[in-house]
N, C-alpha and C positions, 0 to 999 in steps of 0.2 A: 225658542225668540232668547233673546241673550242678554238679558241687561248690565248682569255681572253685579261691580264693588257690592253695589245692593240691590243686585239684578232682581225685579219687581214688574216686570210688563206682565206677564198671562196671571199672578195672582189677582189680578186688579178684576178678572170675570168672574161672576157667578150665575145662576140659574136664574132663568125668567122665562115667564109663560105666554107674554105679550106676541104679539107677529111683531111690533116695532124692535123687540129686543132679538127676536130671534135673525131679524136682518142685521143687527147690530153684532150680533156675534157672529154670523155670516163674514161681514168684513173683516173683522177682527181676525177670526180663525186666519181667513185666506192673509190678510197681513203677514200674521205670525210667522206663515208658512213661508211668506218671501224672508224674513229679519234669517229665517233658519236656513234658508239658500244664500243666504248676503245677497241676497236683490235688494237692498237698501231702498233705489228709487223705486220700485216697485211696489215697495209697503210703505212707504210715507205716502204715497199715491192712491192707495187703497183707502190708508186712517184718513186721509182727507175727503173722502168720499162720506164719511161718517160725521163729519164737522158740517159739511153742508150739508145734510139729511137733518141733524140732529144739531143745529148749532149752538142751541142751550144745554148741549150736553156736556159735561168738562172729557169724558172719558175719548171722542176721538183726538181731543188735541193734547191730551196727556200720552197716548199711544202714536202721534206724530211726534212730539218730543222725546219718547224714549228710544223711537228708531233711530233718533239722530245723536242720541247718549251712547248707543250702545255701536253704532258705527264711528263714534270719534273712539272710541273705548279700544274698541278691535284694530282699529288700523292708524289708531294713535293721530288722527285727523280731527285740526282745529278747525276745519274751513268752515263747519256746519255751524259754530257756535250762534252766532244771529240769529240763525231759524231754530235752535234751540229753545233760547233765552224768549225766541215770542211766542211759541206753542205751550211751555211750561206755564209760563206766566198767563196765556188764555186761558188754559185749564184749571188754573186757581183761581182766577177770575170769576169763571163759570160757576165753578164748584162754589164757591165763597156766595155768590148771588142764591143761587136754590137755599144753601142754606140757611141766609137771612130769611128768604119768602118763606122759610118751615116744612117745602115740598120737594124735601128731599128723600134720598130711599138709598137703604145698605150701599147697594153699587156705590149713588154717586157720592157717599163716605168715602169709598175703598180709593174712586179715581183722585178725589180730592186729598187723601191721604199721600198716594201715592205720587201725585206730583209736586207734592212737599218733601216727599224721599226723592226723587229723583233732583230739584232744586238743589237739596241738599248735600248730594253726592258732587253736582256740580260745582255750585259754592269749596267743598272738599279741595277741590281740583285746583280750583284758580287760588288755591291757598288762604280762602276766608272762612277759616274754623268757626270763627263765631258763629258769624251767618250758618255756617253747615248745623250748627250742633241746634240752633234756633229752629230751621226747618225742619230737622229731624226728632226735634220733641214734637213739635206740631202736629208731623204726621204721625207720630206714634199715637197721640191723643186724637185723630179722626179717626183711624184703624179702628184703636180700640171702642171707640164709641159705633161703630160699624159692626164688631163685631157684637156688641149689645144687643143689637137690633137683628143679627142674624145670627146664631151661635152654630149656624152649622157651615158658614160661611169657611171651608178650613183654610181657604187659600191664601187670606189674610195672616196666616202665619208665615208666608212665607215674607212678608214685610218687616213683623214682627220681631223675625226674628235675627231678621238683615241687622236690624235697628240693637235691639241690644248688645250682639255681639260686637259691632262695630263702635257701638259707643261706650263699652268696656275697653276696646284695645287702645281708642283715643283718649280715653280719659284715666289711664292705667294708675296714675301721680295718684288719683282720687279717690283709689278702690276702699282706703281704711272710710273714709267718710260714709255712713246709712245711705246716702240719696245715691249716691254713686254703686261701691260694689261690684264684684267681679261678676258678670251677670254671661259669663261669655257661653257656658253650659247650657242656660236657659237660651240662648241665641239659639244652640246648635240643637235641643230635643224641639224646640219651634219649627225651625224649618224643616226637620227629620216628620214633623207633623202635615207640613206642607207636600211633604214628597208622598207622603202615606195614604193620606187624605185630600189631598185638593184635585179638580176635577181639572183643570187644566193649568197646574201646576206641578206635575210630579218630574218633572225635564228642567223646568227653569228651576224649582228649588234645587236640585243634584247641583245644575252650573255654581250656583250660590254655594252651595255645600261645600264645591271643589276649592273655591276661592277660601272659605275659612275654614278650610284642613288646612290649606294652606298655609295661612296666616298665622293658624294657631298650631305652627310646628308638628300639625299627624299627619307626615308625609306618607305610610302605608296608608290612612284612608282615603287620603288623597288620591292616590292608586289606583287606588278599588273603585273610586264613583268614578274616575275617567275611563277605567275601562268600558263602564256602562255608556256613557256619553260617547265614545267614538263609536258607536253602533246610531250615534245620529245624525254626525258629521265629522270624520274621522279628520278634517282639515279644519278642521273649524279656529279661528283665529283664537279665542278667549281660551278653547280645550287648550292648544297647544302653548300660550302663553303661560297658563297656569301649571299643568301639565310639566315644560322644562324646567321650571320651579323646584316643584317637589324629585324632578327625577335630579336634579343638582346636589340638593340637599342629602339624597338616597346615594347619591357615589354612581350614578348611572349615568354616565358622561357620554357613552355610546348614545344612550336611547334617547338622552336630550338633544346630541348632536342632530340626530338622523329627526327628532321632534321640529328642532330648530330649522335646517333645512329645507324641512316640509312647508314649514308657517314660509320662508323667505320666497318659493317657489308661488305659495297662493297670493302673496304679495306681489310676484313680479308680473302677476296675471291679473288684476284685480285693478278697477278701475278707480277704486278708493286709497289707493295707496301713496303716502305719501313720504319725507324723507325721513321725517322725526322716527314714522316705525320703521324702516329699511335699514337704519342706523342704528336703533336699539338692536332687531334682528341680529343682523351683522357682528354685532359686539359680542353678543352670547356666542357665536358661532367662532368667534375669533377666539374668543377664553375658553372652550371647550375642547379647542386643536393645544390652546396652549398645556391645561391638566391634564391630557392625554399623551403627548410629548408629543405631536405633530407641528414642530416646528416650522418646516418651510409651509407648509398650507395655514400655519396662522399668522405667516407675515405677511403671505400672498392674501389672507382676508385683511391684515392691517391695510396693505395700498388698496386695495377697496372701501373699505372705512374711513380713510382720509379722502379721498375725493369730497367728502360732506363739508369738509373745511371752513368752504368760503360759506356756506350757509350757515354753518355753527358759529359764525361771528357775531349773528344777527337771530340766533335762535338757542337760548340758552338748552330746551330740552335736548336739542342735538349735540350742544356742546360739551353739554355733561358727558356724553358718551366715547364723544372724541377726546377727553381729556382720559375717562377709563382705558381707550384704548392704547394710549400712551403709554401708559402704566405697563399694561399687557407687552409693547415697542420694548420698552427700559429693563424690566425683568429678562426678557429673553437677552436682552444684548449687554446684561453684569453679567448673565450665565454664560 
């Protein structure tokens, strides 16, 4: 399952002995497998079964929301915004109702904390940094409470690791304050605990650690963990997005070019593809043609990218890559 930027969907699963919990685990594991295959319609349908069987449980709603968030990030697809908001808010509502009644478990706290975390991620992509910090802090507090209830729930370290790392990244100018500080190292170590000891988070935390390594400039480490993730799904969009950036930073331009070309084929064969994902991927292909001196192929790729110009007039995301593409074109013409 690929929840990424603060990838947290699988870390929310914990041991349970009841028959109901076994049913829940069966649904969740099947849904996660669908997400691994990029079958998001099947995944959300599976997770929605959980909301029908256990309507007061925050978990089912959270997993639906997490699937939509993963889809949106992998394919740069904003079409599921309303569905995500609906289910993440329902998950928070159900979780808060349980805590208010006092009949909650550590698992409920994991679901509630994870839902706040997902909403925080979403708010950050929407530019609402204050809202993202507030939700992130709320998520951390709830997850720490869950860990106090069950110290063997190592999966929770995945969420805590992501929080501590990314909070440090976003508050760099405030590191001199005792309350903030640089907790990137702590975040990395917590993520490694989830990889080593988490029952359901081994692969999920690897995806999260890949993104962390790229963000932190640890490109050799990113390449090493990417090799492990290839065995799960070699054409996974999240893997290819992150790996490509690491390879570019390492000067591995031909490898990065092959990766983005693979990503482009994945997009072309997917029903979730959007112009946002296509133009971003094609931009990096043009960029790599430029830096490897393949002028004719670069100009040909630029021509392909410029077909998105009409959409760019209405979409700032697309427009930004059109502008970057024009910068490449101008450099070629000047030379």
